[in-house]
C-alpha positions in Angstrom: 4.3 -18.3 16.5 3.5 -20.0 13.7 5.0 -22.2 11.3 2.9 -21.2 8.2 4.7 -18.6 6.1 1.6 -17.4 4.6 0.3 -16.2 8.0 3.4 -14.5 8.8 2.6 -12.1 6.6 0.1 -10.8 9.0 1.4 -11.7 12.0 3.9 -9.8 12.4 6.8 -12.2 12.8 10.0 -12.3 11.4 10.2 -14.3 8.4 12.1 -15.1 5.1 11.2 -13.1 2.3 12.8 -15.2 -0.2 11.0 -18.5 1.1 10.8 -20.3 -2.5 6.4 -21.2 -1.5 6.1 -17.3 -1.3 8.4 -16.4 -4.2 6.1 -18.5 -6.7 2.7 -17.3 -5.2 4.5 -13.4 -5.6 5.3 -14.6 -9.0 1.3 -15.4 -10.1 0.1 -11.6 -8.5 2.8 -10.1 -10.2 1.9 -11.6 -14.3 -1.2 -9.8 -13.7 -0.1 -6.6 -12.1 2.5 -6.5 -15.6 -1.0 -7.0 -17.5 -2.3 -4.4 -15.9 0.3 -2.1 -16.4 0.2 -3.3 -20.0 -2.9 -2.2 -20.8 -3.8 0.7 -23.2 -5.9 3.7 -21.8 -8.5 2.3 -23.9 -9.2 -1.0 -22.1 -11.2 0.3 -18.5 -13.3 -2.4 -18.8 -10.2 -4.7 -18.9 -8.0 -2.7 -16.4 -11.4 -2.5 -13.8 -11.6 -6.6 -14.2 -7.8 -7.2 -13.8 -7.9 -5.0 -10.7 -10.7 -6.7 -9.1 -8.6 -10.3 -10.0 -5.6 -9.1 -8.1 -7.3 -6.6 -4.5 -9.1 -8.0 -1.7 -11.0 -5.4 -2.8 -11.7 -3.0 -4.9 -14.8 -0.5 -4.3 -16.8 0.6 -7.6 -15.0 3.9 -9.6 -11.6 2.8 -8.3 -8.9 4.2 -11.1 -4.9 3.4 -10.7 -3.0 5.1 -13.5 -0.6 3.0 -14.9 2.3 2.6 -14.1 0.8 0.9 -10.7 3.9 -0.8 -8.8 2.8 -3.4 -5.8 4.6 -6.9 -4.4 2.0 -8.5 -4.3 -0.2 -6.7 -7.3 -2.8 -5.0 -4.6 -3.6 -9.3 -3.2 -3.8 -8.1 0.4 -5.5 -4.4 -0.7 -8.8 -3.4 0.4 -9.6 -0.1 -1.4 -13.2 1.5 -0.9 -15.7 3.3 -3.4 -13.8 6.3 -5.6 -10.6 5.9 -5.1 -8.2 7.8 -7.6 -4.5 6.8 -7.6 -1.9 9.0 -10.3 0.9 7.6 -11.9 3.4 5.6 -10.1 1.6 4.5 -7.1 3.8 2.0 -4.6 2.0 -0.4 -2.8 4.7 -2.5 -1.0 1.7 -4.4 0.5 2.9 -7.5 2.4 0.4 -7.3 4.8 -2.7 -5.6 4.5 -3.5 -2.0 3.1 -7.0 -0.7 3.8 -7.8 2.8 1.9 -11.7 4.0 2.8 -13.6 5.5 0.0 -13.5 8.6 -2.0 -9.3 8.7 -1.2 -6.8 10.7 -3.5 -3.1 9.8 -4.0 -0.7 12.3 -6.2 1.8 11.2 -8.4 4.3 9.0 -6.8 3.2 7.9 -3.2 4.5 4.6 -1.4 2.6 2.8 1.2 4.7 0.4 2.5 3.8 -2.7 5.2 7.4 -4.0 4.6 9.9 -3.4 7.4 13.1 -5.2 8.5 15.0 -5.7 11.9 17.1 -3.4 13.8 19.3 -6.0 15.2 22.1 -6.5 12.5 22.0 -10.4 12.7 18.4 -10.8 11.7 19.1 -8.4 8.9 21.8 -9.5 7.6 20.3 -12.8 7.0 17.5 -10.9 5.3 14.4 -11.6 7.9 11.6 -9.0 7.2 8.7 -8.0 9.1 5.5 -6.8 8.2 3.1 -4.1 9.6 -0.9 -2.9 8.0 -1.5 0.5 6.6 -5.5 2.0 7.4 -6.0 5.4 5.4 -9.6 6.7 6.0 -12.3 8.2 4.3 -11.4 11.1 1.9 -8.0 11.4 2.4 -5.6 13.0 0.5 -1.8 12.0 0.0 -0.2 14.5 -1.8 2.8 13.8 -4.6 5.7 11.6 -3.5 4.6 11.3 0.4 5.4 8.1 2.1 3.2 6.5 4.1 5.2 4.2 7.0 4.4 0.6 7.9 1.8 0.3 11.1 0.5 4.2 10.5 -3.1 4.5 10.4 -4.9 7.9 8.8 -7.8 9.2 9.6 -10.8 9.9 7.6 -10.4 13.4 6.0 -6.7 13.9 6.3 -4.7 15.5 4.5 -1.0 14.3 4.0 1.2 17.0 1.9 3.3 16.6 -0.5 6.6 14.5 0.2 5.5 13.8 3.3 7.1 11.4 5.5 4.6 9.7 7.9 6.1 7.7 10.7 3.2 7.9 13.5 -0.2 8.1 13.0 -2.4 11.2 11.8 -5.4 11.4 13.6 -8.8 12.3 11.6 -9.8 15.9 9.9 -5.8 16.9 10.0 -3.1 18.1 7.6 0.1 16.8 8.1 3.6 17.7 5.9 7.5 17.3 6.4 9.9 15.0 7.1 9.5 13.1 9.2 5.4 14.5 9.0 3.5 17.1 11.4 -0.1 17.9 12.1 0.4 21.5 11.4 -3.9 22.1 10.7 -6.9 20.5 12.0 -10.5 21.8 10.8 
């Protein structure tokens, strides 16, 4: 176990998300996110420069259509090259989210890393913990898909519109439904 609140974000340990140190650091990230969402469509260079400041890594040729929502403004997010995200991508990026090259997000996709205890006492106290999400190369996540904490989506896979992905999806398949189930392999 660690005493460092910032390390707890990435350790899977319970922590208080209302911690003052966290809130101060997060507010700085959210200022950049606000600036990004306030850009004009004509400001593609400014958008690109902001994404480089906001993300842990952003590959060449990435495009995120505003509005974009993220708890930490992308601070713990790594995008490969040529990732496309349509309107209203939400990244609950309290720990690492990794996305491979040439992946596409439909409108309204949610990728969440933060979760809360099932036990009532720590949940009532407001604690949370985080689990990283990994999305492979050349994936397509349909409109309104939800990827839950700790999930891996394999390379070349497609997640159907409105699917709720609560367990890993292998590479080269299509998964749909609530909860998402693999319906096709290729």
